[in-house]
ROTOR-81109 format. One line per 10 residues: their letters; for each residue x, y, z of N, C-alpha, C. Coordinates in Angstrom, 2 decimals. Example, Ala and Ser with C-alpha at 12.3 -4.5 7.8 and 13.67 -1.06 7.14 Angstrom:
AS = 13.19,-5.69,7.80,12.30,-4.50,7.80,13.20,-3.30,7.80 | 12.85,-2.25,7.08,13.67,-1.06,7.14,12.90,0.03,7.87 .
end
This chain:
MGVIVHRNTN = 90.03,33.23,-37.32,88.56,33.64,-38.26,88.23,35.13,-38.37 | 87.55,35.94,-38.78,87.45,37.08,-38.58,86.16,37.42,-39.35 | 85.22,38.18,-38.52,83.71,38.42,-38.72,83.46,39.93,-39.79 | 82.99,39.51,-41.13,82.62,40.52,-41.95,81.35,40.92,-42.04 | 81.27,42.09,-41.36,79.58,42.68,-41.65,79.15,43.66,-42.89 | 78.22,43.28,-43.57,78.09,43.84,-44.66,76.58,43.96,-44.49 | 76.10,45.96,-44.87,75.29,46.41,-44.22,74.58,46.82,-45.79 | 73.21,46.36,-46.14,72.46,46.16,-47.64,71.30,46.54,-47.13 | 71.06,47.69,-48.73,69.69,48.35,-48.86,68.86,46.78,-48.99 | 67.57,46.73,-48.49,66.74,45.68,-48.60,65.75,45.58,-49.74 .
EITVAYKEMG = 65.69,44.68,-50.65,64.77,45.06,-51.27,63.75,43.36,-51.49 | 62.58,44.21,-51.74,60.83,43.15,-51.36,61.30,42.23,-52.98 | 61.37,41.04,-52.48,61.80,40.07,-54.23,60.07,39.01,-54.16 | 58.99,39.75,-53.59,57.50,38.99,-54.07,56.62,40.36,-54.13 | 55.86,40.17,-55.16,54.91,40.71,-55.71,53.42,41.16,-54.36 | 53.24,42.47,-54.25,52.54,42.89,-53.79,51.60,44.46,-53.99 | 50.76,44.88,-53.18,50.55,45.92,-53.73,49.69,46.63,-52.18 | 49.39,48.31,-52.06,48.69,48.49,-51.24,47.59,48.98,-51.54 | 46.70,48.36,-50.45,45.52,48.06,-50.01,44.85,49.81,-49.77 | 43.73,49.40,-50.12,42.61,51.05,-49.95,42.27,50.84,-48.45 .
DSPREYVRSG = 42.04,52.86,-47.72,42.35,52.91,-46.66,43.80,53.17,-46.17 | 44.69,53.25,-46.49,46.20,52.83,-46.24,46.84,53.66,-47.59 | 47.65,54.48,-46.26,48.44,54.29,-45.42,47.64,54.99,-44.02 | 47.91,54.96,-43.02,47.26,55.43,-41.73,48.61,56.27,-41.03 | 48.46,57.54,-41.28,49.65,58.13,-40.39,49.18,58.53,-39.20 | 50.47,58.74,-38.43,50.29,59.57,-36.98,51.81,60.72,-36.48 | 51.36,61.67,-36.27,52.27,62.78,-35.99,52.36,62.87,-34.33 | 53.29,62.92,-33.54,52.82,63.50,-32.13,54.53,63.89,-31.74 | 54.10,64.25,-30.57,55.48,64.81,-30.23,56.95,63.83,-29.75 | 57.89,63.95,-30.71,59.02,63.23,-30.68,59.16,61.86,-31.66 .
ANGAVRDLEC = 57.87,61.86,-32.05,58.22,60.49,-32.45,56.63,60.42,-33.62 | 57.25,59.95,-34.93,56.18,59.98,-36.05,56.07,58.48,-36.00 | 54.71,57.89,-37.12,54.69,56.94,-37.52,53.60,56.78,-38.47 | 53.51,55.57,-38.61,52.69,55.32,-39.92,52.66,53.26,-40.14 | 51.43,53.23,-40.49,50.96,51.81,-40.60,50.29,51.38,-42.20 | 50.68,50.91,-42.91,50.69,50.72,-44.48,49.68,49.10,-44.70 | 49.25,49.00,-45.29,48.44,47.61,-45.56,48.71,47.42,-46.79 | 49.08,45.44,-46.69,50.04,45.47,-48.13,49.11,44.04,-48.58 | 48.47,43.99,-49.58,48.02,42.31,-49.73,48.90,41.84,-50.85 | 49.71,40.30,-50.41,50.11,39.72,-51.21,49.84,38.50,-51.33 .
AWSDRFTLAK = 50.29,37.31,-52.42,50.06,36.20,-51.89,50.31,35.18,-50.92 | 48.95,34.60,-50.12,49.11,33.77,-48.85,50.53,32.87,-48.78 | 50.91,32.45,-49.93,52.12,31.49,-49.58,52.92,32.72,-49.13 | 52.99,34.16,-50.07,54.62,35.04,-49.72,54.10,35.61,-48.24 | 53.80,35.71,-47.53,53.43,36.46,-46.47,54.44,36.36,-45.13 | 55.19,35.40,-45.10,56.14,35.82,-44.58,57.42,35.95,-44.66 | 57.06,35.66,-45.94,58.81,36.75,-46.96,58.70,37.75,-47.10 | 57.38,38.13,-47.41,57.21,39.81,-47.29,57.16,40.69,-45.73 | 56.59,39.57,-44.99,56.99,40.71,-43.21,58.36,40.91,-43.18 | 59.13,39.02,-43.51,60.35,39.46,-43.06,61.28,40.36,-43.76 .
EMTGYYTQSI = 61.08,40.59,-45.11,61.61,41.63,-46.30,61.19,42.99,-45.49 | 60.31,43.10,-45.03,59.87,44.74,-44.79,60.78,45.05,-43.69 | 60.70,43.85,-42.20,61.03,44.41,-41.23,62.88,44.17,-41.20 | 63.43,43.77,-42.07,64.25,43.61,-42.14,64.94,42.12,-41.44 | 66.79,41.80,-42.01,66.65,40.42,-41.28,68.31,40.56,-41.55 | 68.36,39.52,-41.33,70.46,38.70,-41.41,70.19,37.75,-42.00 | 71.80,37.36,-42.53,72.35,35.89,-42.92,73.47,35.83,-42.38 | 73.87,34.79,-42.54,75.17,34.60,-41.57,75.63,33.25,-42.42 | 77.11,33.33,-42.84,77.85,32.01,-43.49,78.93,32.17,-43.01 | 79.45,30.91,-43.36,81.07,30.77,-42.76,81.76,29.81,-43.46 .
SVVDTVVNIY = 83.04,30.23,-43.69,84.17,30.02,-44.27,85.09,29.50,-43.46 | 86.49,29.16,-43.82,87.25,28.30,-43.13,88.01,29.93,-42.53 | 88.13,30.34,-43.04,88.60,32.00,-42.77,87.61,33.23,-42.11 | 86.71,33.09,-42.32,85.67,34.45,-42.10,84.21,33.80,-41.64 | 83.29,34.33,-40.84,82.04,34.59,-40.55,81.63,35.71,-41.49 | 80.75,35.62,-42.11,80.21,37.08,-43.15,79.16,37.15,-42.91 | 78.44,38.03,-42.03,77.06,38.42,-41.56,76.63,39.66,-42.38 | 75.00,39.37,-43.63,74.55,40.15,-44.30,72.99,41.03,-43.25 | 73.47,42.12,-43.18,72.41,42.94,-43.04,71.70,43.34,-43.65 | 70.58,42.24,-43.90,69.54,43.49,-44.90,68.64,44.81,-43.72 .
EPHHYPHTSL = 68.30,45.83,-44.17,67.76,47.05,-43.61,66.60,46.78,-43.73 | 65.62,47.16,-43.15,64.17,47.73,-42.48,63.57,48.25,-43.77 | 62.57,48.16,-43.87,62.21,48.52,-45.32,61.81,50.29,-44.76 | 62.25,51.73,-45.87,61.93,52.72,-46.01,60.66,53.07,-46.11 | 59.77,53.93,-45.35,58.57,54.42,-45.57,58.68,55.29,-46.84 | 57.63,54.69,-48.11,57.90,54.97,-49.25,57.01,56.39,-49.48 | 56.32,57.06,-48.71,55.29,58.35,-48.66,56.47,59.29,-48.14 | 56.60,60.44,-49.27,57.34,61.59,-48.55,56.90,62.42,-47.80 | 55.64,62.18,-47.62,54.80,63.00,-46.24,55.46,62.78,-44.44 | 55.98,61.72,-45.03,57.06,61.33,-43.29,58.19,60.83,-43.79 .
QKLYAKEANI = 58.86,61.14,-43.23,60.70,60.65,-43.57,61.66,59.90,-42.37 | 62.52,59.51,-42.58,63.31,58.47,-41.66,62.25,57.34,-40.70 | 61.30,56.66,-41.49,60.34,55.97,-41.22,60.77,54.89,-41.16 | 61.09,53.55,-40.43,61.68,52.52,-40.72,60.87,51.05,-39.88 | 60.52,50.51,-41.02,59.33,49.14,-40.68,59.65,48.62,-39.58 | 58.98,48.35,-38.31,59.45,47.54,-37.25,58.89,46.88,-37.07 | 57.63,46.50,-37.69,56.88,45.30,-36.92,55.93,45.12,-38.45 | 55.23,43.56,-38.58,54.28,43.20,-39.46,53.02,42.10,-38.87 | 52.46,42.84,-39.03,51.00,41.58,-38.64,50.59,40.98,-39.63 | 49.81,39.72,-40.20,49.14,38.81,-40.81,47.75,38.77,-40.40 .
SGIGKMIGDD = 47.29,38.47,-41.77,45.68,38.06,-41.61,45.50,37.63,-42.45 | 44.56,37.09,-42.97,43.72,36.36,-44.38,42.39,37.69,-44.69 | 42.36,37.70,-45.75,41.77,38.24,-46.94,40.48,37.61,-47.39 | 39.47,37.63,-46.92,38.01,37.07,-47.61,38.09,35.70,-47.17 | 37.30,34.32,-47.57,36.70,33.71,-46.87,38.16,32.37,-47.56 | 38.23,32.07,-46.38,39.51,31.05,-45.98,39.02,29.61,-47.02 | 39.64,29.25,-47.28,39.96,28.12,-48.70,39.93,26.93,-47.86 | 39.29,25.75,-47.93,39.40,24.55,-47.18,37.98,23.98,-46.66 | 37.92,22.92,-46.02,36.26,22.45,-45.78,36.03,23.07,-44.91 | 34.52,23.37,-44.30,33.79,23.62,-43.30,33.53,23.42,-42.58 .
DFSTQAVAKY = 34.13,21.73,-42.28,33.36,20.91,-41.24,33.90,20.97,-40.31 | 33.98,21.14,-38.98,34.36,21.60,-37.99,35.24,19.92,-37.51 | 34.71,18.91,-37.84,35.37,17.74,-37.69,36.82,17.57,-38.00 | 36.94,18.08,-39.14,37.95,17.74,-40.04,39.05,18.52,-39.51 | 38.75,19.77,-38.44,40.14,20.30,-37.73,41.45,21.12,-38.94 | 40.40,21.76,-39.67,41.60,21.92,-41.07,41.81,23.39,-40.91 | 43.22,23.50,-41.07,44.04,25.07,-40.79,43.99,25.69,-42.06 | 43.42,26.87,-41.68,43.28,28.35,-42.16,44.07,28.42,-43.62 | 43.17,28.50,-45.25,44.31,29.07,-45.85,43.43,30.19,-46.56 | 43.84,30.81,-47.11,43.72,31.78,-48.10,44.61,32.05,-49.11 .
TYAKVSVNYE = 43.71,33.06,-50.22,44.18,33.21,-51.29,45.12,34.11,-51.06 | 44.99,35.38,-50.50,45.58,36.60,-49.95,45.75,36.69,-48.65 | 47.08,37.38,-48.10,47.06,37.94,-46.89,47.32,39.21,-47.00 | 46.83,39.95,-45.64,47.25,41.10,-45.45,48.53,41.22,-44.77 | 49.45,42.02,-44.80,50.19,42.32,-44.27,50.79,43.71,-43.96 | 49.86,43.95,-42.01,50.09,45.82,-42.19,51.68,45.96,-41.15 | 52.25,46.66,-42.15,53.15,46.74,-41.51,53.72,48.26,-40.79 | 53.95,48.67,-39.81,54.57,49.44,-38.78,55.75,50.19,-38.86 | 55.33,51.08,-39.08,56.78,52.22,-39.39,56.85,53.27,-38.25 | 58.13,53.10,-37.87,58.66,54.28,-36.44,59.97,54.48,-36.89 .
TASEYGGTEV = 59.71,55.86,-36.41,61.30,56.56,-36.35,62.41,55.77,-36.10 | 63.53,55.90,-36.83,64.61,55.01,-36.86,65.38,55.65,-35.05 | 66.10,55.57,-35.14,67.32,55.58,-33.81,68.06,56.71,-34.52 | 68.76,57.29,-33.00,69.46,58.69,-33.19,70.50,58.30,-33.97 | 71.40,57.38,-33.94,72.22,57.31,-34.92,72.37,55.86,-35.86 | 70.87,56.18,-36.10,70.32,55.26,-37.65,70.50,53.62,-37.20 | 70.44,53.48,-36.23,70.59,51.88,-35.53,69.33,51.29,-35.61 | 69.18,49.89,-36.25,67.62,49.06,-36.97,67.93,48.08,-35.69 | 67.08,47.68,-35.21,66.30,46.66,-34.68,66.96,45.01,-34.45 | 67.45,44.92,-36.10,67.96,43.75,-36.98,69.43,43.98,-36.11 .
EDALVTESLE = 69.92,45.31,-36.38,71.47,45.51,-35.81,71.55,45.53,-34.42 | 70.34,45.53,-33.71,70.63,46.00,-32.20,70.50,44.28,-31.60 | 69.32,43.86,-32.26,69.63,41.83,-31.95,71.69,41.79,-32.12 | 71.94,41.81,-32.97,73.22,41.26,-33.58,74.20,42.21,-32.18 | 73.96,43.41,-32.07,74.83,43.52,-31.17,74.43,44.68,-29.85 | 74.78,44.67,-28.87,74.35,45.11,-27.28,75.76,45.96,-27.12 | 75.84,47.24,-26.69,77.19,48.05,-26.18,76.77,48.59,-24.65 | 77.75,49.22,-24.41,77.40,49.65,-23.17,78.79,50.47,-22.75 | 78.44,51.71,-21.87,79.81,52.30,-21.18,79.75,52.15,-19.82 | 80.45,51.34,-19.37,80.66,51.48,-17.17,81.72,51.92,-16.57 .
PASEFLTMQT = 81.66,52.52,-15.60,82.58,53.05,-15.05,83.81,52.31,-14.98 | 84.90,52.76,-14.53,86.09,52.09,-14.29,87.34,53.08,-13.41 | 88.20,52.23,-12.97,89.32,53.36,-12.46,90.58,52.31,-12.38 | 92.04,52.80,-11.40,92.66,51.97,-11.63,93.85,53.59,-10.86 | 94.44,52.02,-9.57,95.34,52.70,-8.87,96.72,52.82,-9.35 | 97.65,53.69,-9.15,98.63,54.01,-9.73,99.68,54.05,-8.58 | 100.64,53.61,-8.25,101.88,54.01,-7.06,102.71,54.86,-8.07 | 103.03,55.92,-7.67,104.00,57.28,-8.15,105.08,56.85,-8.11 | 106.22,57.16,-9.19,107.98,57.26,-8.50,107.60,58.23,-7.21 | 109.11,58.06,-6.79,109.15,58.70,-5.42,110.43,59.94,-5.41 .
DNLGFSDGRA = 111.42,59.41,-6.89,112.41,60.14,-7.25,112.51,61.47,-6.89 | 113.09,62.41,-6.40,113.54,63.77,-6.29,111.95,64.47,-5.93 | 111.26,63.70,-4.96,109.89,64.51,-4.38,110.23,64.34,-3.08 | 109.70,65.06,-2.40,109.42,65.58,-1.02,108.13,66.83,-0.52 | 108.40,66.93,0.98,107.48,67.72,1.47,107.84,68.85,2.04 | 107.23,69.99,1.98,107.43,71.40,1.56,108.88,71.86,2.39 | 109.27,71.18,3.59,110.36,71.79,4.63,111.38,70.41,3.66 | 111.52,70.40,2.60,112.42,69.79,1.95,113.12,68.42,2.28 | 112.20,67.81,3.08,112.34,66.80,3.22,111.99,65.36,1.88 | 112.99,64.33,1.83,112.25,63.66,1.18,111.76,62.82,0.96 .
LGAGEAPGKI = 110.68,61.95,0.05,109.81,60.83,0.68,110.49,59.91,1.22 | 110.15,59.40,2.43,110.77,57.79,2.68,109.93,56.89,2.18 | 110.27,55.33,2.88,109.64,54.13,2.56,108.38,54.50,3.04 | 107.40,53.85,1.94,105.85,53.55,2.55,105.47,55.07,2.14 | 106.21,56.31,1.36,105.10,57.02,1.60,105.05,58.00,-0.08 | 105.00,56.18,-1.40,104.83,56.97,-2.83,103.71,57.71,-2.80 | 103.37,58.42,-3.30,101.77,59.02,-4.05,101.06,58.08,-4.66 | 99.74,58.08,-4.42,99.16,57.44,-5.45,98.30,58.23,-6.03 | 97.66,57.69,-6.97,96.88,58.01,-7.99,95.55,57.10,-8.44 | 94.34,58.07,-8.45,93.11,57.17,-9.53,93.11,57.99,-10.39 .
VRMMDWVYTV = 93.58,56.58,-11.22,93.15,57.46,-13.19,91.53,56.83,-13.85 | 90.69,57.34,-13.74,89.50,56.93,-14.08,89.27,56.93,-15.69 | 88.55,55.99,-15.51,89.12,55.26,-16.90,87.36,54.38,-17.12 | 86.95,54.07,-18.49,85.58,53.77,-18.80,85.70,52.71,-19.72 | 84.85,51.42,-19.11,84.89,50.25,-20.02,83.48,50.13,-21.01 | 83.97,49.91,-21.80,83.22,49.58,-22.97,83.19,48.07,-23.09 | 81.57,47.30,-22.90,80.96,46.42,-22.66,80.40,45.91,-24.14 | 80.95,45.30,-24.66,80.47,44.89,-26.48,80.60,43.39,-26.39 | 78.60,42.90,-26.16,78.53,41.57,-26.77,78.18,41.63,-28.37 | 78.00,40.10,-28.66,77.88,39.38,-30.35,76.99,38.67,-29.85 .
HKLTKIPNGL = 75.53,39.04,-30.47,74.59,37.88,-30.26,74.80,36.81,-31.78 | 74.45,35.65,-31.25,73.77,35.19,-32.41,74.86,34.66,-33.25 | 76.30,34.48,-32.72,77.33,33.57,-33.64,77.50,32.13,-33.50 | 77.34,31.44,-34.70,77.23,30.24,-34.82,78.73,29.31,-34.81 | 79.51,30.42,-34.80,81.02,29.76,-34.26,81.53,30.95,-33.54 | 82.47,30.67,-32.67,83.54,31.39,-31.83,84.52,32.12,-32.35 | 84.81,33.11,-32.44,86.16,33.95,-33.81,87.20,33.36,-32.84 | 88.04,32.32,-33.80,89.54,31.32,-33.43,90.43,32.87,-32.89 | 90.78,34.06,-33.49,91.28,34.88,-32.55,91.13,35.20,-31.45 | 89.85,35.31,-30.81,89.22,35.37,-29.60,90.08,35.35,-28.52 .
LSLPGTVNDR = 90.14,34.13,-28.29,91.42,34.11,-26.81,92.40,34.39,-26.69 | 93.04,34.88,-28.23,94.39,35.23,-27.99,94.58,36.24,-27.94 | 93.53,37.47,-27.97,93.16,38.70,-27.32,93.41,39.30,-26.23 | 93.16,38.85,-25.21,93.47,39.08,-23.59,94.64,39.86,-23.24 | 94.50,41.35,-23.28,96.33,41.61,-22.80,96.60,42.50,-23.93 | 95.86,42.31,-24.96,96.49,43.32,-25.95,95.23,44.93,-26.48 | 96.07,45.54,-26.76,95.94,47.13,-27.18,95.01,47.04,-29.03 | 94.08,48.05,-28.82,93.65,48.29,-30.10,95.07,48.64,-31.07 | 95.17,48.14,-32.22,96.04,48.70,-33.09,95.75,50.04,-33.86 | 94.21,49.89,-33.93,93.57,50.97,-34.85,92.80,51.64,-34.69 .
RMYARTLDLY = 92.21,52.65,-34.52,90.89,53.15,-34.02,89.65,52.71,-34.08 | 88.45,52.46,-32.79,87.68,51.60,-32.82,86.55,52.52,-32.94 | 85.50,51.94,-33.54,84.64,53.18,-33.64,83.17,52.06,-32.57 | 82.45,52.80,-31.75,81.09,52.01,-31.01,80.10,52.22,-31.49 | 79.31,51.62,-32.63,78.25,51.90,-33.56,77.34,52.94,-32.55 | 76.53,51.92,-31.87,75.26,52.05,-31.33,75.67,53.32,-30.52 | 77.11,53.72,-29.76,77.05,54.71,-28.94,77.53,55.70,-29.48 | 78.02,55.80,-30.95,78.40,56.45,-31.77,79.91,57.59,-30.85 | 80.47,56.49,-30.68,81.91,56.93,-29.94,83.22,56.60,-30.79 | 84.22,57.19,-30.86,85.37,56.94,-31.16,86.21,55.88,-30.48 .
FPTGTLLFGN = 87.07,55.01,-30.39,88.55,55.11,-29.40,89.72,54.97,-30.09 | 90.54,56.07,-29.55,91.76,56.54,-30.52,92.57,55.35,-30.34 | 93.71,54.66,-30.69,94.59,53.16,-31.18,95.22,53.33,-30.01 | 95.19,52.55,-29.56,96.62,52.18,-28.07,95.67,52.69,-26.63 | 94.01,52.72,-26.94,93.36,53.05,-25.49,92.55,52.00,-25.20 | 91.80,51.05,-25.94,91.19,50.07,-25.44,92.10,49.10,-24.91 | 91.96,48.44,-23.81,92.51,47.23,-23.20,91.63,46.04,-23.35 | 92.10,44.76,-24.15,90.97,43.62,-24.74,91.06,43.06,-22.99 | 90.30,42.47,-22.29,89.82,42.30,-21.17,89.01,40.75,-21.51 | 89.35,39.79,-20.25,88.74,38.39,-20.90,87.54,37.87,-21.34 .
PSLSRDITAE = 87.56,37.30,-22.33,85.57,36.92,-22.68,84.51,36.23,-21.98 | 84.03,36.23,-21.90,82.94,35.64,-21.86,82.01,35.30,-22.32 | 81.71,33.80,-22.37,81.03,33.18,-24.04,79.52,32.54,-22.93 | 78.72,32.46,-23.91,77.20,31.82,-23.39,76.68,30.54,-24.63 | 76.16,30.09,-24.59,75.59,28.92,-25.75,73.81,29.70,-25.53 | 72.77,29.90,-27.10,71.92,30.63,-26.90,71.16,29.61,-27.50 | 69.81,29.55,-27.42,68.92,29.19,-28.71,67.97,30.06,-28.83 | 68.25,30.73,-30.40,67.46,31.47,-31.36,66.13,31.58,-31.36 | 65.75,32.40,-31.79,63.72,32.16,-31.92,63.54,31.24,-33.09 | 64.48,30.96,-33.86,64.42,30.67,-34.99,64.55,28.61,-34.46 .
GAEAWSVTVR = 65.16,28.65,-33.67,65.41,27.57,-32.98,66.75,26.97,-32.91 | 67.78,27.57,-33.62,69.30,27.52,-33.89,70.08,27.78,-32.79 | 71.08,27.22,-32.55,71.92,27.49,-31.60,72.79,28.27,-31.97 | 73.52,29.46,-30.68,74.12,30.08,-31.18,74.66,30.77,-29.95 | 76.09,31.76,-30.06,76.96,31.55,-29.17,76.55,33.44,-28.55 | 76.60,33.83,-27.94,77.03,35.41,-27.58,78.40,35.32,-26.95 | 78.99,36.34,-27.07,80.09,36.29,-27.05,80.21,38.03,-25.99 | 80.99,38.10,-25.15,80.59,39.28,-24.45,82.15,39.80,-24.34 | 82.57,41.01,-24.44,83.93,41.18,-23.76,84.55,42.95,-23.27 | 84.95,42.73,-22.26,85.38,44.37,-22.03,86.68,44.88,-22.36 .
MSYRPTGWNF = 86.09,46.17,-22.72,87.73,46.55,-23.27,87.71,48.27,-22.59 | 89.00,48.09,-21.85,88.97,49.34,-20.59,89.72,50.09,-21.19 | 88.84,51.04,-21.52,89.38,52.28,-21.92,90.21,53.51,-20.92 | 91.51,53.78,-21.16,92.46,54.19,-21.26,92.62,56.07,-21.79 | 92.00,56.87,-21.79,92.11,58.04,-22.56,94.07,58.26,-23.07 | 94.85,57.84,-21.94,96.22,58.47,-22.37,97.03,57.30,-22.99 | 96.22,55.95,-22.94,96.77,54.89,-23.58,97.92,54.38,-23.31 | 97.45,52.80,-23.12,97.84,51.86,-22.42,99.45,52.07,-21.75 | 100.25,52.37,-22.93,101.44,52.04,-23.86,102.18,53.31,-23.07 | 102.05,54.27,-22.28,102.32,55.38,-21.64,101.86,55.54,-20.17 .
FPRIVTAGGD = 103.05,55.92,-19.75,102.83,55.93,-18.35,103.37,57.37,-17.87 | 102.99,57.52,-16.33,103.28,58.98,-15.65,104.69,58.92,-14.95 | 105.04,60.23,-15.98,106.08,60.90,-15.22,106.05,62.44,-14.85 | 106.45,62.57,-13.78,106.40,63.47,-12.48,107.06,64.35,-13.30 | 106.92,65.81,-13.93,107.50,67.12,-14.18,107.48,67.56,-13.20 | 108.74,67.85,-12.48,108.69,68.83,-10.98,109.35,70.28,-11.62 | 109.73,71.05,-12.62,109.78,72.41,-12.60,108.29,72.78,-12.94 | 107.11,71.94,-13.27,106.29,72.88,-13.34,105.16,71.93,-12.85 | 105.54,70.81,-11.89,104.41,70.47,-10.80,103.18,69.46,-11.81 | 103.23,69.26,-12.76,102.19,68.33,-13.73,103.05,66.98,-13.85 .
ISWQRLYPVT = 102.00,66.08,-14.60,102.13,65.02,-14.41,102.01,64.75,-15.94 | 103.22,64.09,-16.75,102.59,63.94,-18.45,102.97,62.53,-18.22 | 102.55,61.74,-19.46,102.42,60.53,-20.02,103.17,60.09,-21.12 | 104.04,59.57,-20.88,105.00,59.46,-21.83,105.38,57.57,-22.11 | 105.81,57.36,-23.12,106.47,56.11,-23.40,107.81,56.10,-22.91 | 107.94,54.60,-22.79,109.13,54.09,-21.87,110.27,53.48,-23.27 | 111.51,54.03,-23.31,112.57,53.24,-24.03,113.19,52.40,-22.93 | 114.57,51.40,-23.61,115.44,51.20,-23.27,116.38,51.69,-23.19 | 116.96,51.92,-21.89,118.20,52.94,-21.84,119.37,52.03,-21.06 | 120.59,52.43,-21.57,121.68,51.74,-20.60,122.78,53.13,-20.56 .
NSVVVGGAIN = 123.19,53.04,-19.43,124.02,54.38,-19.29,123.19,55.98,-19.22 | 122.01,56.35,-19.11,121.27,56.89,-19.38,121.45,57.70,-21.28 | 121.57,56.46,-22.08,121.29,56.78,-23.58,120.40,55.80,-23.87 | 119.59,56.01,-24.58,118.15,55.48,-25.12,118.98,54.49,-26.03 | 118.58,52.90,-26.35,119.34,51.74,-26.92,117.84,51.47,-27.82 | 117.23,51.73,-27.62,115.92,51.04,-28.65,114.58,51.57,-28.63 | 114.01,51.01,-29.43,112.26,52.13,-29.25,111.42,51.83,-28.74 | 110.61,52.33,-28.45,109.54,52.39,-27.12,108.66,50.90,-27.22 | 109.08,50.80,-25.98,108.30,49.54,-25.50,106.67,48.92,-25.32 | 106.30,48.39,-26.01,104.74,47.93,-25.89,104.74,46.59,-25.02 .
FYPLADFSSV = 104.65,47.34,-23.47,104.03,46.38,-22.59,103.10,45.95,-23.03 | 102.14,46.55,-23.89,100.44,45.61,-23.89,100.43,45.85,-25.46 | 100.80,44.39,-25.81,101.21,44.29,-27.54,99.70,45.08,-28.40 | 100.07,45.58,-29.86,99.04,46.03,-30.49,98.46,44.66,-31.08 | 97.05,44.80,-31.43,96.10,43.49,-32.08,95.43,44.01,-32.93 | 94.48,43.56,-33.39,93.53,44.04,-34.83,92.19,43.08,-33.99 | 91.10,44.52,-33.52,90.32,43.45,-32.86,89.00,43.22,-33.91 | 89.25,43.64,-34.85,87.88,43.17,-35.60,87.11,41.72,-36.25 | 88.01,40.47,-35.41,87.82,39.27,-35.27,86.17,39.29,-34.54 | 86.02,40.43,-33.55,85.14,40.66,-32.82,84.20,41.95,-33.08 .
IL = 84.96,42.80,-32.99,84.43,43.87,-33.01,83.44,43.79,-34.66 | 82.37,43.91,-34.63,81.49,44.44,-35.58,81.53,44.98,-36.88 .
end
């Protein structure tokens, strides 16, 4: 089972109008914003607030989990650009409908509602609060210690390296830590991915980074069960993928003529003759069942 994500332009499905004394705009160093007061039917207030601020839906089939992300509403006035709805506050308009007798403990109802929508500047890479709630990403330092080969190596006096004198090398790397929240099912292919490397270029959307084919090693996942704000049970899945710039199926070879170390593929060799294709010590796999 894979996770398929569709990003959609949000459409407002309920009737509303902008009220008087709206909008209220502000400009400050580093960020702009605005507040719009919208009037709608009282029964439509939550639908309008949800559609303005953005939301997502999730459907599951035998084959895939499909996530539809509906982006927050774009600020319609041309005076300020790149503003998106971040928050909506609701209040009633006018006199409430119902019994004025305090003893009835009546719940307030109104004919119309005021939905005050706060618009703020989008993130640097165009991410939204809806998407941020689904995926969190980070980069963390990592390293690997390699013991180098000793063939044809020695000291300045010509003495060859002896037992226990093999040089070591620390390879600096990064771990891409990727968490998907609010999954109603665990992706079926998740447990078969540890120990494999990416078979295509991967994109870290919120980090705005690309990882070339074969440079990410999929680690063991962490899974936790959550209760969402809507009261539904969902999974959070965290995977740690170690990024080695040279690629995981490339190995160090000391080039004695220039004194440099190159990273090369390894092949089956018989009597100094290559007898097969390059060996994938780390099999290639499709990470798209986990990475949105």
